[in-house]
MARGULUM-350557 format. One record per residue (C-alpha): x, y, z; residue in three letters. Coordinates in steps of 0.1 Angstrom, whole numbers, always signed. Each point is the difference from the previous one (the first is absolute). Layout:
<rs>
+-------+-------+-------+-----+
!     X !     Y !     Z !   r !
+-------+-------+-------+-----+
!     X !     Y !     Z ! ala !
...
+-------+-------+-------+-----+
</rs>
This chain:
<rs>
+-------+-------+-------+-----+
!     X !     Y !     Z !   r !
+-------+-------+-------+-----+
!   +53 !  +356 !   -46 ! met !
!    +2 !   -15 !   -35 ! ile !
!   -27 !    +8 !   -26 ! lys !
!    -4 !   -32 !   -20 ! lys !
!    -9 !    +1 !   -37 ! asp !
!   -34 !   -17 !    -2 ! ile !
!    +5 !    -6 !   -38 ! lys !
!   +27 !   -25 !    +8 ! lys !
!   -24 !   -21 !   +23 ! ile !
!    +0 !   -34 !   -17 ! asp !
!   -25 !   -23 !   +17 ! ile !
!   -20 !   -12 !   -30 ! asp !
!   +16 !   -35 !    +2 ! ser !
!   -12 !    -3 !   +36 ! leu !
!   -34 !   -12 !   +11 ! lys !
!   -20 !   +25 !   +19 ! gln !
!    +2 !    -3 !   +38 ! arg !
!   -34 !    -2 !   +17 ! tyr !
!    +7 !   +31 !   +21 ! ala !
!    +0 !   +22 !   -32 ! val !
!   -38 !    -3 !    -3 ! asp !
!    -3 !    +6 !   +38 ! glu !
!   +19 !   +33 !    -4 ! val !
!   -19 !   +11 !   -32 ! lys !
!   -34 !    -7 !   +17 ! asn !
!    +8 !   +20 !   +30 ! phe !
!   +13 !   +29 !   -21 ! ile !
!   -31 !    -2 !   -22 ! lys !
!   -23 !    +5 !   +30 ! asn !
!    +2 !   +37 !    +7 ! lys !
!   -15 !    -3 !   +34 ! asp !
!   +29 !   -23 !   +10 ! asn !
!   +29 !   +19 !   -14 ! ile !
!   -10 !   +33 !   +13 ! ser !
!   +25 !    +9 !   +28 ! gly !
!   +17 !   -35 !    -2 ! lys !
!   +31 !   -14 !   -15 ! ile !
!    +7 !   -35 !   -12 ! val !
!   +27 !   -20 !   +19 ! val !
!   +16 !   -31 !   -17 ! leu !
!   +21 !   -16 !   +28 ! tyr !
!   +16 !   -34 !    +5 ! gly !
!   +32 !   -19 !    +4 ! leu !
!   +28 !    +1 !   -27 ! arg !
!    -6 !   -17 !   -33 ! arg !
!   -38 !    -3 !    +4 ! thr !
!    -9 !   +22 !   -30 ! gly !
!    -5 !   +36 !   +14 ! lys !
!   +19 !   +17 !   -27 ! thr !
!   -14 !   -22 !   -27 ! thr !
!   -35 !    +7 !   +11 ! ile !
!    +6 !   +38 !    +1 ! met !
!   +14 !    -1 !   -35 ! glu !
!   -29 !   -20 !   -14 ! gln !
!   -23 !   +26 !   +15 ! val !
!   +20 !   +28 !   -16 ! ile !
!    +0 !   -18 !   -34 ! ser !
!   -38 !    -4 !    +2 ! ala !
!    -6 !   +37 !    +7 ! tyr !
!   +25 !   +10 !   -25 ! gln !
!   -20 !   -18 !   -27 ! lys !
!   -31 !   +20 !   +12 ! lys !
!   +19 !   +32 !    -6 ! gly !
!    +3 !    +9 !   +38 ! ile !
!   +30 !   +21 !    +7 ! thr !
!   +21 !   -19 !   +25 ! thr !
!   +33 !    +6 !   +18 ! ala !
!   +22 !   -27 !   +15 ! tyr !
!   +27 !    +6 !   +25 ! tyr !
!   +24 !   -23 !   +20 ! glu !
!    +7 !   +14 !   +35 ! ile !
!   +36 !    -1 !   +14 ! glu !
!   +12 !    -1 !   +35 ! ser !
!   +12 !   +36 !    -1 ! ala !
!   -36 !   +12 !    -9 ! asp !
!   -24 !   +16 !   +25 ! thr !
!   -37 !    +5 !    -2 ! leu !
!    +7 !   +37 !    -7 ! his !
!   +18 !   -10 !   -31 ! asp !
!   -29 !   -23 !   -10 ! ile !
!   -26 !   +25 !    +6 ! asn !
!   +19 !   +26 !   -21 ! thr !
!    +1 !   -25 !   -29 ! lys !
!   -38 !    -7 !    +3 ! ile !
!    -7 !   +38 !    -2 ! ile !
!   +21 !    +2 !   -31 ! glu !
!   -17 !   -29 !   -16 ! glu !
!   -35 !   +14 !    +9 ! lys !
!    +9 !   +32 !   -17 ! asn !
!   +10 !   -19 !   -31 ! leu !
!   -34 !   -16 !    -1 ! gly !
!   +10 !   -35 !   +14 ! thr !
!   -29 !   -18 !   +16 ! ser !
!   +16 !   -34 !   +11 ! leu !
!   +33 !    +1 !   +19 ! ile !
!   +17 !   -33 !    +9 ! cys !
!   +28 !    +0 !   +27 ! leu !
!   +20 !   -32 !    +2 ! asp !
!   +18 !   -10 !   +32 ! glu !
!   -14 !   +30 !   +20 ! ile !
!   +11 !   -16 !   +33 ! thr !
!   +36 !    +9 !    -7 ! lys !
!    -9 !   +37 !    +6 ! ala !
!   +15 !    +9 !   +34 ! gln !
!   -31 !   +16 !   +15 ! asp !
!   -27 !   -20 !   -17 ! phe !
!   -16 !   -13 !   +32 ! ile !
!    -2 !   +35 !   +16 ! thr !
!    -8 !   +23 !   -30 ! asn !
!   -21 !   -20 !   -25 ! ser !
!   -35 !   +16 !    +9 ! ala !
!    +1 !   +26 !   -29 ! pro !
!    -1 !   -29 !   -25 ! leu !
!   -35 !    -7 !   +10 ! ser !
!   -11 !   +31 !   +19 ! asp !
!   +10 !   +25 !   -27 ! val !
!    +9 !   -15 !   -35 ! phe !
!   -25 !   -29 !    -1 ! ala !
!   -27 !   +24 !   +12 ! lys !
!    +9 !   +23 !   -29 ! glu !
!    -7 !   -28 !   -25 ! gly !
!   +36 !   -14 !    -6 ! ile !
!    +0 !   -38 !    -1 ! gln !
!   +30 !   -13 !   +20 ! ile !
!   +14 !   -36 !    +0 ! ile !
!   +28 !    -9 !   +23 ! val !
!   +21 !   -31 !    +6 ! thr !
!   +24 !   -10 !   +27 ! gly !
!   +21 !   -31 !    +7 ! thr !
!    +3 !   +10 !   +38 ! asp !
!   -36 !   -10 !    +3 ! ser !
!    -2 !    +5 !   +38 ! leu !
!    +5 !   +37 !    -4 ! met !
!   -34 !    +3 !   -15 ! phe !
!   -14 !   -12 !   +33 ! arg !
!   +19 !   +26 !   +19 ! phe !
!    -9 !   +28 !   -25 ! ala !
!   -36 !   -10 !    +2 ! glu !
!    +1 !    +3 !   +38 ! glu !
!   +18 !   +33 !    -1 ! ser !
!   -11 !   +19 !   -31 ! glu !
!   -22 !   -18 !   -26 ! leu !
!   -26 !   -17 !   +22 ! tyr !
!   -29 !   -12 !   -20 ! asp !
!    +9 !   +20 !   -31 ! arg !
!   +17 !   -27 !   -20 ! ile !
!   -10 !   -30 !   -20 ! lys !
!   +24 !   -28 !   +10 ! lys !
!    +7 !   -28 !   -24 ! ile !
!   +25 !   -26 !   +13 ! asn !
!   +20 !   -20 !   -26 ! thr !
!   +18 !   -23 !   +25 ! thr !
!   -25 !   -28 !    -5 ! his !
!    -1 !   -13 !   -36 ! ile !
!   -29 !   -25 !    -1 ! pro !
!    +4 !   -34 !   -16 ! phe !
!   -24 !    +9 !   -28 ! glu !
!   +19 !   +32 !    -9 ! glu !
!   +33 !   -18 !    +2 ! his !
!   -13 !   -24 !   -26 ! cys !
!   -14 !   +26 !   -22 ! phe !
!   +30 !   +24 !    +0 ! val !
!   +27 !   -27 !    -3 ! leu !
!   -18 !   -24 !   -23 ! asp !
!    -1 !   -30 !   +23 ! thr !
!   -26 !   -21 !   +16 ! asn !
!   +22 !   -20 !   +25 ! asp !
!    -7 !    +2 !   +37 ! met !
!   +35 !   -13 !    +7 ! asp !
!   +15 !   +28 !   -20 ! asp !
!   -20 !   +25 !   +22 ! tyr !
!   +10 !   -19 !   +32 ! ile !
!   +37 !    +2 !    -8 ! glu !
!    +4 !   +33 !   -17 ! phe !
!   -33 !   +18 !    +5 ! gly !
!    -5 !   +36 !   +15 ! gly !
!   +27 !   +15 !   -21 ! leu !
!    -5 !   +13 !   -36 ! met !
!   +29 !   -15 !   -19 ! lys !
!    -3 !   -29 !   -25 ! lys !
!   +30 !   -22 !   -11 ! gly !
!   +20 !   -31 !    +8 ! glu !
!    +4 !    -9 !   +38 ! lys !
!   +35 !   +15 !    +2 ! ser !
!   -13 !   +33 !   -13 ! glu !
!   -29 !    +4 !   +25 ! arg !
!    +4 !   +26 !   +27 ! ile !
!    -6 !   -28 !   +26 ! val !
!   +10 !   -35 !    -8 ! asn !
!   +14 !   -14 !   +32 ! asp !
!    +4 !    +6 !   +37 ! tyr !
!   +30 !   +24 !    -4 ! val !
!   -18 !   +22 !   -25 ! ser !
!   -32 !    -1 !   +20 ! ala !
!   +19 !   +14 !   +31 ! cys !
!   +18 !   +27 !   -21 ! lys !
!   -34 !   +11 !   -14 ! tyr !
!   -14 !    +1 !   +36 ! leu !
!   +30 !   +22 !   +11 ! asp !
!    -4 !   +25 !   -29 ! ser !
!   -37 !    +1 !    -6 ! ala !
!   -13 !    -4 !   +37 ! val !
!   +26 !    +7 !   +27 ! ala !
!   +16 !   +30 !   -18 ! glu !
!   -35 !   +13 !    -9 ! asn !
!   -10 !    -1 !   +36 ! ile !
!   +33 !   +15 !   +12 ! ser !
!    -1 !   +29 !   -25 ! arg !
!   -37 !    +8 !    +9 ! ser !
!    +6 !    +0 !   +37 ! ile !
!   +29 !   +24 !    -3 ! lys !
!   -21 !   +25 !   -19 ! lys !
!   -30 !    -4 !   +25 ! lys !
!    -6 !   +33 !   +18 ! pro !
!    -9 !   -17 !   +34 ! tyr !
!   +17 !   -27 !   +21 ! asp !
!    -3 !   -36 !    -9 ! asp !
!    +8 !   -29 !   +23 ! cys !
!   +22 !   -15 !   -27 ! leu !
!   +22 !   +32 !    -3 ! asp !
!   +28 !   -15 !   +21 ! cys !
!    +5 !   -29 !   -23 ! leu !
!   +29 !    +0 !   -25 ! ser !
!    -6 !   -13 !   -35 ! leu !
!   +19 !   -32 !    +7 ! thr !
!   -23 !    -7 !   +31 ! glu !
!   -32 !    +9 !   -20 ! leu !
!   +11 !   -24 !   -28 ! lys !
!    +6 !   -28 !   +24 ! thr !
!   -34 !    +4 !   +18 ! ile !
!   -18 !    +2 !   -33 ! ile !
!   +17 !   -31 !   -13 ! glu !
!   -10 !   -20 !   +31 ! lys !
!   -35 !   +14 !    -1 ! leu !
!    -3 !   -11 !   -36 ! val !
!   +11 !   -35 !    +9 ! glu !
!   -28 !    -1 !   +27 ! lys !
!   -26 !   +13 !   -24 ! tyr !
!   +11 !   -22 !   -29 ! ser !
!    -6 !   -30 !   +21 ! gly !
!   +22 !   -26 !   +14 ! lys !
!    +2 !   -38 !    +3 ! phe !
!    -5 !   -15 !   +35 ! asp !
!   +30 !   -23 !    +1 ! lys !
!   -13 !   -22 !   +28 ! lys !
!   -33 !    -5 !   -18 ! thr !
!   +16 !    -8 !   -33 ! leu !
!   +26 !   -25 !   +11 ! ser !
!   -24 !   -29 !    +5 ! lys !
!   -21 !    +4 !   -31 ! pro !
!   +31 !    +7 !   -22 ! leu !
!   +18 !   -30 !   +13 ! thr !
!   -30 !   -22 !    -5 ! ser !
!    -5 !   +14 !   -35 ! ala !
!   +36 !    -7 !    -9 ! ser !
!    -3 !   -35 !    +9 ! val !
!   -33 !    -5 !   -17 ! leu !
!    +8 !   +19 !   -32 ! phe !
!    -4 !   -20 !   -32 ! ala !
!   -16 !   -28 !   +20 ! ser !
!   -34 !   +10 !   +13 ! asn !
!   -14 !   +32 !   -15 ! lys !
!   -32 !    -1 !   +20 ! ala !
!   +18 !    +2 !   +33 ! gln !
!   +26 !   +24 !   -14 ! glu !
!   -27 !   +26 !   -10 ! asn !
!   -17 !    -3 !   +34 ! asp !
!   +33 !    +5 !   +19 ! ile !
!    +9 !   +30 !   -22 ! leu !
!   -34 !   +16 !    +7 ! asp !
!   +12 !    +4 !   +36 ! glu !
!   +27 !   +23 !   -10 ! ile !
!   -10 !   +35 !    +9 ! gln !
!   +18 !   +33 !    -7 ! ile !
!    -4 !   +19 !   +34 ! gln !
!   -11 !   +35 !    -7 ! arg !
!    +3 !   +30 !   +24 ! leu !
!   -33 !   +10 !   +16 ! val !
!    +7 !   +34 !   +15 ! gln !
!   -26 !    -2 !   +27 ! glu !
!   +21 !   -27 !   +18 ! lys !
!   +19 !   +18 !   +27 ! asp !
!   +25 !   -28 !    +3 ! asp !
!   +12 !    +3 !   -36 ! ile !
!    +7 !   +37 !    +6 ! val !
!   +19 !    -8 !   +30 ! lys !
!   +19 !   -27 !   -17 ! asp !
!    +9 !   +24 !   -28 ! phe !
!   +12 !   +26 !   +24 ! leu !
!   +22 !   -25 !   +18 ! lys !
!   +15 !   -11 !   -32 ! glu !
!    +6 !   +35 !   -15 ! ile !
!   +15 !   +14 !   +33 ! asn !
!   +24 !   -28 !    +0 ! ala !
!   +13 !    +9 !   -34 ! asp !
!   +35 !   +16 !    +2 ! lys !
!    -9 !   +23 !   -28 ! lys !
!   -25 !   +17 !   +21 ! ile !
!   +14 !   +26 !   +24 ! glu !
!   -33 !   +14 !   +13 ! his !
!   -26 !   -19 !   +20 ! thr !
!   -30 !    -6 !   -23 ! ile !
!   -34 !    +2 !   +18 ! thr !
!   -34 !   -12 !   -10 ! asp !
!   -11 !   +35 !    -8 ! ile !
!   +28 !    +2 !   -26 ! met !
!   -10 !   -33 !   -16 ! val !
!   -37 !   +10 !    -1 ! asp !
!   +10 !   +34 !   -16 ! thr !
!   +22 !   -18 !   -26 ! leu !
!   -28 !   -24 !    -7 ! lys !
!   -24 !   +29 !    -6 ! ser !
!   +24 !   +16 !   -24 ! tyr !
!    +4 !   -33 !   -19 ! leu !
!   -38 !    -4 !    -3 ! ile !
!    -3 !   +36 !   -11 ! asp !
!   +26 !    -6 !   -27 ! met !
!   -20 !   -31 !   -12 ! his !
!   +29 !   -23 !    +9 ! val !
!   -21 !   -18 !   +26 ! leu !
!   -36 !    -9 !    +1 ! ser !
!   -23 !   -25 !   +17 ! gly !
!   -29 !   -24 !    -5 ! thr !
!   -30 !    +1 !   +22 ! leu !
!    -2 !   -33 !   +18 ! gln !
!   -33 !   -12 !   +16 ! lys !
!    +4 !   -28 !   +25 ! thr !
!   -30 !   -23 !   +10 ! tyr !
!    +1 !   -25 !   +28 ! arg !
!   -25 !   -29 !    +8 ! tyr !
!    -2 !   -15 !   +34 ! glu !
!   -22 !   -28 !    +9 ! gln !
!   -30 !   +12 !   +20 ! gly !
!    +8 !   +37 !    -8 ! leu !
!    -1 !    +1 !   -38 ! gly !
!   +18 !   +24 !   -21 ! trp !
!   +17 !   +32 !   +13 ! arg !
!   +19 !   +27 !   -18 ! thr !
!   +34 !   +12 !    +9 ! asp !
!   +10 !   +37 !    -3 ! pro !
!   +11 !    +9 !   -35 ! asp !
!   +38 !    -3 !    -7 ! thr !
!   +21 !    +7 !   -31 ! his !
!   +28 !   -19 !   -16 ! glu !
!   +26 !   +25 !   -10 ! tyr !
!   +24 !    -7 !   -29 ! tyr !
!   +23 !   +16 !   -24 ! leu !
!   -18 !   +12 !   -32 ! val !
!   +30 !    +0 !   -24 ! gln !
!    +0 !   -36 !   -14 ! pro !
!   +36 !    -2 !   -10 ! ala !
!   +14 !   +13 !   +33 ! ile !
!   -22 !   -25 !   +19 ! lys !
!    +9 !   -29 !   -23 ! phe !
!   +38 !    +3 !    +4 ! tyr !
!    -2 !    +5 !   +37 ! his !
!   -20 !   -32 !    +2 ! leu !
!   +24 !   -18 !   -23 ! gln !
!   +28 !   +11 !   +24 ! lys !
!   -19 !   -13 !   +29 ! gly !
!    -1 !   -36 !   -12 ! ile !
!   +38 !    -2 !    +1 ! glu !
!    -3 !   -11 !   +36 ! phe !
!    -7 !   -36 !   -11 ! ile !
!   +36 !    -3 !   -14 ! glu !
!   +12 !    +1 !   +36 ! asn !
!   -24 !   -27 !   +12 ! glu !
!   +15 !   -34 !    +7 ! asp !
!   -27 !   -20 !   -17 ! tyr !
!    +5 !   +22 !   -32 ! tyr !
!   +38 !    -6 !    -2 ! arg !
!    -8 !   -38 !    +0 ! asp !
!   -23 !    +2 !   -31 ! leu !
!    +8 !    -7 !   -35 ! thr !
!    +4 !   +28 !   -25 ! asn !
!   -33 !   -11 !   -16 ! gln !
!   -17 !    +1 !   +35 ! gln !
!   +15 !   +35 !    +7 ! lys !
!   -13 !   +14 !   -33 ! gln !
!   -35 !   -15 !    +8 ! phe !
!    -2 !   +18 !   +34 ! leu !
!   +12 !   +33 !   -14 ! lys !
!   -26 !    -3 !   -28 ! lys !
!   -27 !    -7 !   +24 ! lys !
!    +8 !   +30 !   +22 ! leu !
!    +2 !   +22 !   -30 ! asp !
!   -34 !   -12 !   -10 ! glu !
!   -12 !    +7 !   +35 ! lys !
!   +13 !   +36 !    -2 ! ile !
!   -17 !    +7 !   -33 ! lys !
!   -32 !   -15 !   +12 ! gly !
!    -2 !   +23 !   +30 ! asp !
!   +11 !   +31 !   -21 ! met !
!   -27 !    -9 !   -27 ! thr !
!   -26 !    +1 !   +28 ! glu !
!   +12 !   +34 !   +13 ! gln !
!    +3 !   +15 !   -35 ! ile !
!   -35 !    -9 !    -9 ! val !
!   -15 !   +13 !   +34 ! leu !
!   +19 !   +33 !    -3 ! phe !
!    -8 !    +6 !   -36 ! asp !
!   -37 !    -9 !    +3 ! val !
!    -3 !   +22 !   +31 ! gly !
!   +15 !   +30 !   -19 ! lys !
!   -24 !    -4 !   -30 ! glu !
!   -33 !    -5 !   +18 ! leu !
!   -18 !   +29 !   +16 ! ser !
!    +2 !    +1 !   +37 ! leu !
!   -35 !   +14 !    +2 ! ser !
!   -14 !   -31 !   -18 ! glu !
!   +24 !   -29 !    +9 ! tyr !
!   +19 !   -15 !   +30 ! asp !
!   +30 !   -21 !    -9 ! val !
!   +12 !   -22 !   +28 ! cys !
!   +15 !   -35 !   +10 ! lys !
!   -22 !   -20 !   +24 ! pro !
!   +17 !   -26 !   +21 ! val !
!   -20 !   -28 !   +19 ! phe !
!    +8 !   -18 !   +33 ! tyr !
!   -19 !   -28 !   +17 ! lys !
!    +7 !    -9 !   +36 ! asp !
!   +33 !   +16 !    -1 ! gly !
!   +12 !   -15 !   -33 ! ser !
!    +3 !   +18 !   -34 ! arg !
!   -25 !   -17 !   -24 ! ile !
!    +3 !   +21 !   -31 ! gly !
!    -1 !   +35 !   -16 ! glu !
!   -11 !   +17 !   -31 ! tyr !
!   +30 !   +16 !   -17 ! asp !
!   -23 !   +29 !   -10 ! met !
!   -35 !   +10 !    +6 ! leu !
!   -17 !   +29 !   -18 ! ile !
!   -32 !   +14 !   +16 ! tyr !
!   -25 !   +24 !   -16 ! ser !
!   -15 !   +24 !   +24 ! his !
!   -28 !   +12 !   -24 ! his !
!   -12 !   -35 !    -8 ! his !
!    +9 !   -20 !   +31 ! asn !
!   +18 !   -28 !   -19 ! lys !
!   +34 !   -13 !    -3 ! tyr !
!   +26 !   -19 !   -21 ! trp !
!   +25 !   -24 !   +15 ! gly !
!   +34 !   -10 !   -15 ! phe !
!   +29 !   -23 !    +3 ! glu !
!   +32 !   +14 !   -16 ! ile !
!   +25 !   -25 !   -14 ! lys !
!   +33 !    +5 !   -18 ! his !
!    -4 !   -33 !   -18 ! thr !
!   -10 !    -4 !   -36 ! thr !
!   -16 !   -33 !    +7 ! asn !
!   -30 !   -12 !   +19 ! phe !
!    +5 !   -22 !   +30 ! phe !
!   -27 !   -18 !   +19 ! ser !
!   -12 !   +18 !   +31 ! gly !
!   +12 !   +35 !    -9 ! gln !
!   -35 !   +13 !    +6 ! asp !
!    -6 !   -20 !   +33 ! lys !
!    -5 !   +31 !   +21 ! his !
!   -23 !   +17 !   -25 ! leu !
!   -23 !   -31 !    -1 ! val !
!    +2 !    -7 !   +38 ! asn !
!   -37 !    +3 !   +12 ! pro !
!   +10 !    +7 !   +35 ! phe !
!   +20 !   +31 !   -10 ! ile !
!   -26 !   +10 !   -26 ! arg !
!   -27 !    +3 !   +26 ! asn !
!   +20 !   +24 !   +20 ! leu !
!   +10 !   +21 !   -32 ! ile !
!   -36 !    +0 !   -12 ! asp !
!   -12 !   +15 !   +34 ! ser !
!   +27 !   +27 !    -1 ! lys !
!    +0 !    +9 !   -37 ! tyr !
!   -33 !    -8 !   -14 ! gly !
!    -5 !   -17 !   -33 ! lys !
!   +27 !   -21 !   -14 ! arg !
!    +3 !   +13 !   -36 ! glu !
!   +30 !   -22 !   -11 ! asn !
!   +31 !   -17 !   +13 ! val !
!   +30 !    -9 !   -22 ! cys !
!   +36 !   -10 !    -2 ! val !
!   +23 !   +26 !   -16 ! leu !
!   +30 !   -17 !   -15 ! tyr !
!   +24 !    +3 !   -29 ! arg !
!   -17 !   -25 !   -24 ! gly !
!   -29 !    +1 !   -23 ! glu !
!   -34 !   +12 !   +12 ! ser !
!   -27 !   -27 !    +2 ! gly !
!   -23 !   -19 !   +23 ! val !
!   +12 !   -30 !   +19 ! ser !
!   -21 !   -32 !    +1 ! pro !
!   -10 !    +8 !   +36 ! thr !
!   -14 !   +34 !   -14 ! gly !
!   +26 !   +22 !   +15 ! thr !
!    +9 !   +29 !   -23 ! ile !
!   +37 !    +4 !    -9 ! tyr !
!   +12 !   +34 !   -14 ! leu !
!   +33 !   +10 !   -14 ! asn !
!   +16 !   +26 !   +24 ! ile !
!   +14 !   +22 !   -28 ! ser !
!   -34 !    +3 !   -17 ! glu !
!   -17 !    +5 !   +33 ! phe !
!   +21 !   +30 !    +9 ! leu !
!    -4 !   +14 !   -34 ! lys !
!   -38 !    -1 !    +3 ! lys !
!    +1 !   +15 !   +34 ! ile !
!   +19 !   +30 !   -13 ! his !
!   -23 !    +3 !   -30 ! leu !
!   -33 !    -3 !   +17 ! tyr !
!    +6 !    +7 !   +38 ! lys !
!   -32 !   -18 !    +5 ! asp !
!    -3 !   -36 !   +12 ! met !
!   -31 !    -9 !   -17 ! asp !
!   +12 !   +11 !   -34 ! arg !
!   +34 !   -18 !    +6 ! val !
!   -17 !   -33 !    +7 ! phe !
!   -25 !    +4 !   -28 ! tyr !
!   +27 !    +7 !   -25 ! asp !
!   +23 !   -28 !   +12 ! met !
!   -26 !   -26 !    +6 ! cys !
!   -24 !    +3 !   -30 ! lys !
!   +19 !   -24 !   -23 ! asn !
!   +15 !   -23 !   +25 ! leu !
!    -1 !   -37 !    -7 ! thr !
!    +5 !   -31 !   +19 ! lys !
!   +36 !   -12 !    +4 ! leu !
!    +8 !   -36 !    -4 ! lys !
!   +21 !   -16 !   +28 ! val !
!   +31 !   -19 !   -10 ! ile !
!   +17 !   -18 !   +29 ! ser !
!   +37 !    +0 !    +1 ! gln !
!   +10 !   -20 !   +31 ! gly !
!   -13 !   +21 !   +30 ! asn !
!    +1 !   +32 !   -19 ! asn !
!   -31 !    +9 !   -21 ! ile !
!    +1 !   +23 !   -30 ! ser !
!   -31 !   +10 !   -21 ! phe !
!    -4 !   +10 !   -36 ! phe !
!   -28 !   +11 !   -23 ! arg !
+-------+-------+-------+-----+
</rs>
């Protein structure tokens, strides 16, 4: 155990992470802190130590006596408890323990941290990179006596604030990991580095946590190599994939049409869909099991229970999450009916997802039609697929961040999809419903910086609106979120800048205030036609 010199902490040049205020507010409330410890947990390079040091610095400036220790693998909870007693006798009131999951018996002997020391008035903050261990410790020892703050998901708004950027593409390609610099200096900057990060931050995390677990786990039998292989393939599934059969026709047509008929080209490219894994579909699980059990690196037979267990661990670690999808179907003579709720599960870490999808588009290089294209046509197709990836990711980022910021007791955030007589007729990329006021906001989410005719076609569709009004009450507003300038289109549809929208959501956490602030000074935008593409300006 290493006692660190808090006088040498130098974080003045760093912008404060948002979790710092969450820690301080929890400690400030004596009713909360009595008998509880604060746990900062998350994957590697997501800012746990920085947050802890920023908390220490803030309390030092207030004159609060603080001790800061880095735990080593040879340490035990007995060693840690002894140090806490020594610090208490010296008058220390805040004790910070970095990387406590390195302690050999953390899962089985951590109860005194909350049951004894926290109840005696010692404020304790711990961090751990092996974040899954906190789940096991909570089940075995700590129960509900901890305040958990997960650092794995770094929202777009915080990414922009801390790293002085305002670029959605920067977040898509490098987001989720707290390091600024040139592309070559980033922790994840290509498929290979993404896989290496997964191995060290996720697979090894799970492996070490399971080994220290005091009771049997269905994944115990797996070697680290097997675990890495399964996680890599699961991440590929959850990142999304291109349906090669679905893509071949529109891509072939688009390559022929490129630079000749932009209207048809855009219509064709709209057909391209990144197929996401929906966990509820049994056939997908079966396909995955068949694929993984055929891998020569896997010596043991993988079962659906093992896959479900691993999936639950990834969700608990905030590596995976999902969006609530509402499906509505209209049939002639029967009217509208509602399918059971489903979830679209996806990888939360933007950079990991992006480079897996980038790897996924390499399949076109082996297609006959692709080899016959000119270099200009090849670059065109790759660019369009890249845009499709970033468009889908932008939608998921907004849905996830908004869902995390808004109160569950006040708002539902979901994605409604609509079918008529068996055919899909549209969707809202996001719908936010207020329970208290029985009203809703509908959204289209676009990666583009420009306006194109028809982007709001589902939002203004009267047939769909009648259904949504009957389900969600008053239509408060509908708008298109995109990367361009906020304004009102000639048709009256509100266009809001995504970055500014997410900043206001974080600031207010109240939809009425967000729309009031963003819409009070909006002006009409003039339309300037550029061939088939339409841009608008003040």
